[in-house]
N, C-alpha and C positions, 0 to 999 in steps of 0.2 A: 094540825097535822102537816107533815112534810109532803109537798107536791113533787112527785117524781116525773121527770120528763119521759116522754114516750120512748120505751126501750124494748128491743127485741127480747123474746124469752131467753133467759140465761140458762146455761147448762150446769146443773148441780153446783150452784154458786157457793163459794166459801167467803165468809166475812172476816176481814182483818181490820182491826180498829186500834187507834192510838190517840191520846189526848195530851195536849200541852198542859203543863201545870205540875201539881204535886206528884203525879205519877210518872214524870218524864224528866228524870235527872239528866242534865247536860243535853236535853232535847234528843236523846238517843232513840227513843221509841217513835216519836213523831217524824224523825228523820228517815226511819224505815218507810213510812207511808209516802213521804215526799219522794224517796228514791223509786219506789214501786210505781208511783203515778207517772214518772218519766219513762222508766225502762219498759213498762207494760202499756204505755200510751193510753192511760186511763182517761175516761170522759166523765166529768161531773154531771150528775143527773138530778141532784137535789141538795137542798141546804135547809137547816133548821132555822126558824125565825128567831133571831138573836134577842128581839125585844122581850121575849118571855123568860129568858134564861141567863142573861148577862147583865152585870152591873157595869155600865159604860164608864164609871169613874175608876173602876178597877181594870177592866179590859176596854181601853178607849178605841174608838174608830180611828183609822189611819187615813190621812189625806195625802194624795200623790198625783202624779201625772200619768195618763195612759199613753198608749203607743201613738195616738193621734194628737197628743199634746193637750188634751182636755183634763181639767182638774176633776178628780174622782175621790169619793169617800169609800173606804173599804171597812165594812163592819165586822166585828169579831163574830164568828159563827162556827158551825160544824157542818162539813160537806160530806156528801155521799157520792162516790164515783164507781164506775164499773169498768172492768178490763177483761180482755180475752188473751191471756198470755199464750204466745205461740207454741210453747213446748208443754202446755198443760191441757189435759182433756176436760177441764172444767173452767168456768168463769169465776171471777173474783169480784167481790164488793169491797171497796175500800172506804173506811170512815176515818176522816182526819179533822180534828177540831180542837177545841179548848175546853178544859174542865169548866162546867157552868158554875155560876155564882148562886143560883137558886133553882128550886123546883127540879131536883135531881131525878126523882122518880118519874115525873112526867117526861123529862128529857130522855131518859132511857127507854120509856115506853114508846115515844114517838120514833126514835131511831130503830128500835126492834120491829115496830109495825112497818116501817119502810123496808127493812130487810126482808120481812115476811112477804111483803108485796112483790119484792124482787125474787123471791124464792130461796133466800138464804137458809142453809141447812146446818151449818156449823159456824160458830163464832170463835175467832182467835183474837184475844186482846194482847197488846204489848205494853210493857211498862219498863221503867228503869229507876233504880234507887241508888242512893249513896251508900257505900260500904267500905269496910276496912280491907281493901284488896289492892295489891300493887299494880301499877300501870304496866310493869314489865312482864307480866304473866297473862295468859289467856283470860279474857273477861268471863267470869262465871255467869251462867244463865240457868235459872231455875224454872221449872215448868210444873204447872198444876192443871188439873182437869176436873170437871164437875161430875163426871160419870165414871164408875169403876171400869167399864169397857174401854174408855179412852185412856184411863190411867194405865191399864195393862198393855194396850196396843202401842201406845207412844212411850211407854216406860217412864211415866211421870209420877208425881206424888199428889196426894190430896192435901190441900193446904191445911196447916195447923196454926197459921198466924192468928194472933189475937191482938187487937189494938185498933187505932184509927185507920181509916181507909179513905181512898179517893174515888174518883168517878169510875176507875177501872174495876174496883171491888164492887161498887154498886151496880155497874153494868153486868158483871158476872152473876151477881145475886139475882138481877132481873131475868137473866137467861135461865137460871135454875127454876125460878117461879113460873116461867112460861114453858118449862120443859124443853129448852133449846140447848143442845150440847155445846159446851164451851171449853176452850183451852186458853191458858194464860202463860205467857213467857215474860220473865223479868230479868233484865241485865243488871249486874252490880257494877256501878261506876266508881272508880277510886275517889273517895270523898275529898282528897286534897287537890283534885283538879276538877272541881264541880262545874266550872263554867263551860257552856256549850261552845263548839260542838265536841262530841266524843265519837269520832268515826269508828274507833275500835269496838265500842259497845254496839253501835249500829250494825257493824259487820257480824258481831256475835249473834244478834237477834235474827239477821238475815240467814245465818247458818242454820238456826233452828227451823225457820220457815222452809228452807230447802229440804231438811230432813222430813218435815211434816208433809210437804207437797211432793217429795221425791222428784224434784226437778232442779236444775241449775238456774239461778237467778243472775242475770248480767250485773256485775259489780261496778263497772265503770272505773272511776278514779278512787273508789273507796279504799282498796288495799294500799295504794300509795299514800292517800290522805291519812290512813291509820298509822303507817310507818312514820310519816312526817310528824304526826301528833305525838307518837311515842318518843321520837328524837327530841322534840321540843320540850317535853316534860323531863326527859333525861337532863337536858341542859339547865333547866330551872332547878332541878334537884341538886345538881353539882355546885350551883352557886350558893347553896345554903347547907352547911354540914348537918344541921339538926334535921332538915328534911331528908337529906341523903341517908342519915342513920335510921330514920323512921321507915323509909322505903325498904332498906335492907332488913329491918326487923319484920316487916310485912312479908317480904320474900321468904325469909326463913320459916315463918309460920305457915305460909302457903305451901312451901315445898315439903314440909314434914307432915302436912295434913293429908288425910285420905280423901282426895278430891276426885270427882268424876272426870274432870278435864285431864287428869294425869293417868287415867286408866287406859289399859290396852284397848278396850272397846271404844273409848272416845277417840283415841289416836287412829284406830282403824276407820272410824266414821269420817274423820277429817280427811284421811287419805282417799276414801271413796269419793268424797266431794271433789277433791283435787282431780282425780282421774276422770270423773264425769264432766267437770268443766273443761278439762284438757281435751276430752273427746269432742265436746261441743264446738271447741275452737278450731279443730282440725279441718282443713279443706277436704272435700270429697275426693276419693282416689280418681286418677285419670281414667276417663272413659265411663265414669259413673253417670 
């Protein structure tokens, strides 16, 4: 079992989880947790024992030097952290790790037991997949939920996917079996630029979390990183006429499709995010 450091009682905590590996195209989902760990000043309170779940010939330990100049080994693992976002009236439990190589059911059971010990009441998993989507358009994000009430309230869908799954799918199934409400958001990363990072997809997932939490999340350099990423892919595409033609065909398909990202509702939601973030950035009036 995961040993959790002594932690004050959390307020209505929400769990947000992402795992490197098959579920994490271009590291887009795990990068969300990395970002939240920093902007929410999260504190690691526990980690799973890697000996039980990882093949170290596949996920090797890393050797390096710490701040004091000492040589240290870092083992592959999955960590649990807690945060108290300043603009949120609830605490957050963050899970950031690597898809395990073995004992997936035990892995999920231990993580969910630790979340239960911390009082976690809703689980949000994040994933990213490679798709036929152009880099020049908004990154599509699909959302599913395990319970009809969540589907209706968050205007999501119940998943109809059939086929192989990764640890995110198994984790969602474990939530269902334990009667833990769960939501899953997946970003579609352009398959022709699959190498990490993909800040544009990370931003898209953060946008969904903002809608879910009804709070603005500090974005730091991500917007500029996203624009730089898009400009870089533009330059690569211009150097290869076949790639440029392919991107144009994806754009035409995307623009003629009936996509939620192009709907008036989605545009209004994005504008609301902008206004909320702009309001958060404004200084208080003189004399306040």
